[in-house]
C-alpha positions in Angstrom: -33.5 45.8 59.0 -34.1 49.6 58.5 -35.9 51.3 61.4 -39.6 52.1 60.7 -40.6 55.8 60.8 -42.8 56.9 63.7 -46.5 56.6 63.1 -48.2 59.6 61.6 -50.6 61.7 63.8 -53.7 60.0 62.4 -52.2 56.6 63.2 -51.2 57.5 66.8 -53.7 55.1 68.4 -52.4 52.1 66.3 -49.0 51.9 67.9 -47.9 48.6 69.6 -45.8 48.5 72.7 -45.2 45.5 74.9 -46.3 46.0 78.5 -47.3 49.7 78.4 -47.9 51.2 81.8 -50.0 54.4 81.8 -49.6 57.1 84.3 -52.4 59.5 84.8 -52.1 62.8 86.7 -55.3 64.7 87.4 -55.9 68.0 85.4 -57.6 71.1 86.6 -58.9 72.1 83.3 -49.4 51.3 73.8 -49.3 49.8 73.6 -51.2 46.5 73.4 -54.7 46.2 72.0 -56.4 46.9 75.3 -53.8 49.5 76.2 -54.5 51.4 73.0 -58.2 51.6 73.9 -57.4 52.8 77.5 -55.0 55.4 76.3 -57.4 56.7 73.7 -60.2 56.9 76.2 -58.2 58.7 78.8 -56.8 61.3 76.4 -60.2 62.0 74.7 -62.0 62.3 78.1 -60.0 65.6 78.6 -60.1 64.9 82.3 -56.4 63.9 82.7 -52.8 64.8 81.9 -51.7 61.4 80.5 -48.1 60.1 80.5 -46.6 56.8 79.7 -44.0 54.8 81.7 -41.6 53.2 79.3 -38.5 51.1 79.8 -35.3 53.0 78.9 -34.3 50.3 76.4 -37.6 51.1 74.5 -37.4 54.9 74.6 -36.3 55.3 71.0 -38.5 52.7 69.4 -40.9 53.9 66.7 -43.8 52.9 68.9 -42.7 55.3 71.7 -42.0 58.0 69.1 -45.6 57.5 68.1 -46.7 58.2 71.6 -44.6 61.4 71.7 -46.0 62.6 68.4 -49.5 62.2 70.0 -48.5 64.5 72.8 -48.0 61.8 75.4 -45.2 62.7 77.8 -42.8 59.8 78.5 -41.4 58.8 81.9 -38.5 56.3 81.9 -38.1 53.5 84.3 -37.6 49.7 84.2 -40.2 47.8 86.2 -37.5 45.2 86.8 -34.9 47.8 87.8 -34.0 49.5 91.0 -36.9 50.2 93.4 -35.6 53.8 94.0 -35.6 54.6 90.3 -39.2 53.3 89.9 -40.4 55.3 92.9 -38.7 58.5 91.5 -40.5 58.0 88.2 -43.9 57.7 89.9 -43.6 60.8 92.1 -46.4 63.3 91.5 -48.7 60.7 90.0 -52.3 60.7 91.1 -53.6 57.6 89.2 -51.6 54.7 87.8 -53.3 52.5 85.2 -51.4 49.3 84.5 -51.8 47.8 81.1 -49.0 45.4 81.6 -48.8 42.2 79.5 -51.2 39.4 80.6 -48.3 37.0 81.1 -46.6 39.5 83.5 -49.2 39.8 86.2 -46.7 39.2 89.1 -44.4 41.9 87.8 -47.0 44.2 89.3 -46.0 43.3 92.8 -42.9 45.5 92.5 -45.1 48.2 91.0 -47.3 48.1 94.1 -44.3 48.7 96.4 -43.3 51.7 94.3 -46.8 53.1 94.1 -47.1 52.9 97.8 -43.8 54.7 98.5 -44.4 57.3 95.8 -47.8 58.2 97.2 -49.9 57.4 94.2 -53.6 58.1 95.0 -55.1 55.2 93.1 -53.7 52.1 91.4 -55.6 50.2 88.7 -53.9 46.8 88.2 -54.1 44.9 84.9 -57.3 42.9 84.8 -56.4 40.9 81.7 -56.6 37.2 81.5 -59.9 36.1 83.1 -58.3 32.7 83.7 -55.1 33.8 85.4 -57.1 34.4 88.6 -54.5 33.0 91.0 -51.8 35.4 89.9 -54.3 38.3 89.8 -55.5 37.5 93.3 -52.0 37.5 94.6 -51.6 41.0 93.2 -54.9 42.2 94.6 -54.2 40.8 98.0 -50.8 42.4 98.1 -52.4 45.8 97.2 -54.8 45.4 100.2 -52.0 44.3 102.5 -50.1 47.5 101.8 -53.4 49.5 101.9 -52.8 51.0 98.5 -56.0 52.8 97.1 -57.2 50.7 94.2 -59.8 50.0 91.6 -59.9 46.5 90.0 -61.4 46.5 86.5 -62.4 43.6 84.4 -62.8 43.7 80.7 -64.1 40.5 79.2 -64.4 38.9 75.7 -65.3 35.7 74.0 -63.7 34.5 70.8 -64.3 30.9 69.6 -66.5 29.1 67.1 -66.3 25.9 69.2 -69.7 25.5 70.9 -69.0 24.3 74.4 -71.4 22.6 76.8 -74.3 23.3 74.5 -73.5 27.0 74.1 -76.0 28.2 76.7 -73.8 29.9 79.3 -74.2 33.7 79.4 -71.1 35.7 78.9 -70.3 39.3 79.5 -69.0 41.1 76.3 -67.3 44.5 75.9 -66.3 46.0 72.6 -62.6 46.7 72.7 -63.3 50.3 71.5 -65.5 51.0 74.5 -63.0 49.9 77.2 -61.0 53.1 77.3 -64.2 55.2 77.5 -65.4 53.2 80.5 -62.0 53.1 82.2 -61.8 56.9 82.0 -65.1 57.1 83.9 -64.2 54.4 86.4 -60.9 55.8 87.6 -62.2 59.3 88.3 -65.3 58.0 90.2 -65.0 58.1 94.0 -67.7 55.4 94.2 -65.2 52.9 92.6 -62.3 53.5 95.0 -61.3 50.3 96.6 -63.9 48.4 94.6 -64.1 45.8 91.9 -65.7 46.9 88.6 -66.5 45.1 85.4 -67.2 46.6 82.0 -70.2 45.3 80.2 -71.6 46.1 76.8 -73.9 43.1 76.4 -74.5 39.6 77.8 -74.9 36.8 75.2 -74.5 33.1 75.0 -72.6 31.3 72.2 -75.9 30.2 70.7 -77.2 33.8 70.7 -74.0 35.0 69.0 -74.2 32.4 66.3 -77.8 33.3 65.6 -76.8 37.0 65.2 -74.0 36.1 62.8 -76.4 33.9 60.8 -79.0 36.6 60.7 -76.6 39.3 59.6 -74.8 37.3 56.9 -77.4 34.9 55.8 -74.8 32.2 55.9 -74.3 29.0 57.9 -71.8 29.3 60.7 -69.2 26.6 60.7 -68.9 25.3 64.2 -67.6 22.4 66.3 -68.7 21.2 69.7 -66.9 20.2 72.8 -68.0 18.4 76.0 -66.9 18.9 79.5 -64.9 15.7 79.4 -63.1 16.8 76.2 -62.2 20.2 77.7 -60.9 18.7 80.9 -58.8 16.2 78.9 -57.3 19.0 76.9 -56.6 20.9 80.1 -54.9 17.9 81.6 -52.7 17.5 78.5 -51.9 21.2 78.6 -50.8 21.1 82.2 -48.6 18.1 81.5 -46.9 19.9 78.6 -46.4 23.0 80.8 -44.9 20.9 83.6 -42.5 19.3 81.1 -41.5 22.7 79.6 -42.7 25.7 81.6 -40.4 28.1 79.7 -42.3 27.6 76.4 -44.9 30.4 76.1 -47.3 28.3 74.1 -47.5 25.8 76.9 -48.7 28.3 79.5 -51.0 29.9 77.0 -52.7 26.5 76.4 -53.2 26.0 80.1 -54.7 29.5 80.4 -57.0 29.0 77.4 -58.5 25.8 78.6 -58.9 27.0 82.2 -60.7 30.0 80.6 -63.0 27.8 78.5 -63.9 25.7 81.6 -64.5 28.7 83.7 -66.7 30.6 81.2 -68.7 27.8 79.7 -69.1 25.2 82.5 -68.9 27.2 85.7 -70.5 30.3 84.1 -68.0 32.5 85.9 -68.1 35.2 83.2 -71.7 36.2 84.0 -73.4 39.2 85.7 -74.9 36.9 88.3 -71.5 35.6 89.5 -69.9 39.0 89.3 -72.7 40.4 91.5 -72.2 37.5 94.0 -68.5 38.5 94.2 -69.3 42.1 94.8 -68.4 43.6 91.4 -69.9 46.8 90.3 -71.5 46.9 86.9 -70.6 49.9 84.6 -74.2 49.7 83.1 -75.6 50.7 86.5 -73.0 53.4 87.2 -72.9 55.0 83.7 -76.3 54.4 82.1 -75.9 57.4 79.8 -72.7 56.0 78.3 -73.7 54.2 75.1 -71.7 51.0 74.4 -71.6 48.9 71.3 -73.7 45.8 71.1 -72.4 42.6 69.4 -74.5 43.5 66.4 -72.9 46.9 66.2 -69.4 45.4 66.4 -70.2 42.7 63.8 -71.7 45.2 61.4 -68.5 47.2 61.5 -66.5 44.0 60.9 -68.7 43.2 57.8 -68.2 46.8 56.6 -64.4 46.6 57.0 -64.4 49.4 59.6 -62.5 47.4 62.2 -59.5 45.0 61.9 -59.1 41.7 63.6 -57.8 42.0 67.1 -54.0 41.7 67.3 -53.8 41.7 63.5 -51.0 44.3 63.5 -49.3 43.2 66.8 -46.1 41.2 66.7 -44.6 40.4 70.1 -41.4 42.3 70.8 -39.1 41.5 73.7 -36.3 43.7 75.0 
């Protein structure tokens, strides 16, 4: 297959790169879907010199050329390679923002070692996968064990037309386009150093979301329902399939998905009340002047064709 040309300048935020890792060095004067938003927010804040860490094997890919054409400097290092090479690549870095793939949480353990030795002043681990809490906690605890300066960020979303447990559980929502703007503020704020922070644009239940959609379209929303017993049964089946074939990506994804559904809709873990109990800081309290999009704002853009479906252009690429 012929190699695709690098994206044009006006398309530079639409590149896709598996497991992008963004380096930020403070200035005196990706890319997965979330990574794109973070990169865009960091660059447009004009507060940082932004660089990207890329595997050598990916250095000539069109996606990486797209980053270069956008003025993003590239550092080369393999996160699975030699520790010394990774440390060398991170020398002089002030802030390291990890947008590593959600299935690669534990790969960050090696990053923490390198960040520590390189003297990085703040490490922001990937907060993706609300349900992969065990792996994320392993990373967070390792950061604290090595006493690496950190900020943990959480960016949350809900996407299902299956009404679960009556649809009454409150859920924190953040528009993908707002994540980068908020992250740019979080990582340069001394109040968030060694703290947990969650982004929040709005808090809505499934019922409230459905009513908004009905109101804005005038159409009936097709929906199904699920009980706690049904979700637990699906989770049990998913875990059995994963145990039988742990190497199949879909099997782990199904476990994550059903753990996520149970966590959000039965335990109500994705709520401001629970986040506050755990000690998370709310971006709404820290940055009240930063306007974020509501669900109505987002859905209006969807209806007007101004935004595309999340992951619509992304195809998984593996080195």
